[in-house]
C-alpha positions in Angstrom: 12.6 3.8 0.6 10.6 3.2 -2.6 8.2 5.7 -4.1 4.8 4.9 -5.6 3.4 7.8 -7.7 -0.4 8.3 -8.0 -2.3 10.6 -10.3 -5.5 10.8 -8.2 -6.3 12.3 -4.8 -5.9 8.9 -3.1 -5.4 5.2 -3.8 -7.0 2.3 -2.0 -4.5 0.0 -0.1 -5.4 -2.9 -2.4 -4.5 -1.0 -5.5 -1.4 0.3 -3.8 -0.1 -3.2 -3.2 -0.4 -4.0 -6.9 1.3 -0.8 -8.0 4.2 -1.4 -5.5 4.6 -5.0 -6.9 3.8 -6.6 -3.6 1.1 -8.6 -5.3 0.5 -9.3 -9.0 -3.3 -9.0 -9.2 -5.9 -7.1 -7.2 -7.6 -10.3 -6.3 -4.7 -11.3 -4.1 -5.1 -8.3 -1.9 -7.5 -9.8 0.6 -5.4 -12.8 1.3 -2.2 -10.8 1.3 -3.5 -8.5 3.9 -4.6 -11.4 6.1 -1.2 -12.9 6.1 1.2 -9.9 6.1 1.7 -7.0 8.5 1.1 -3.6 6.9 1.9 -0.4 8.8 0.6 3.0 7.5 2.1 6.1 9.1 3.1 4.0 12.1 -0.3 2.3 12.6 -1.1 -1.3 11.7 -3.9 -1.5 9.1 -5.2 -4.4 6.9 -8.3 -2.8 5.3 -8.1 -3.3 1.5 -10.1 -0.1 1.0 -8.0 2.1 3.3 -7.3 5.4 1.4 -3.7 6.4 1.0 -2.8 10.0 0.2 0.3 11.7 -1.1 2.9 11.7 1.8 1.7 8.5 3.4 4.4 6.1 4.5 3.6 2.4 4.0 5.7 -0.4 5.5 5.0 -3.9 4.1 6.6 -6.6 6.0 9.0 -8.5 3.8 8.8 -6.0 1.0 10.1 -2.7 2.4 9.0 0.9 3.0 7.1 2.9 0.5 6.1 6.6 0.2 3.0 7.7 -1.8 4.0 10.6 -4.1 2.1 12.7 -6.6 2.7 12.4 -10.4 
């Protein structure tokens, strides 16, 4: 499981995908979410603005499992 550290209270899913190296630019998020299965804490979600908080577990099909951690 990989960790993605944030310095704010939360991070939108679109930004998270960029920080976790699943996509290279924020502009790719919309299309990436349409084509790939994302599971957050066991629930499927593809909303780019979904807020992720420290402790959330994100599974990105084809990329692995990530945990949001604080800095």
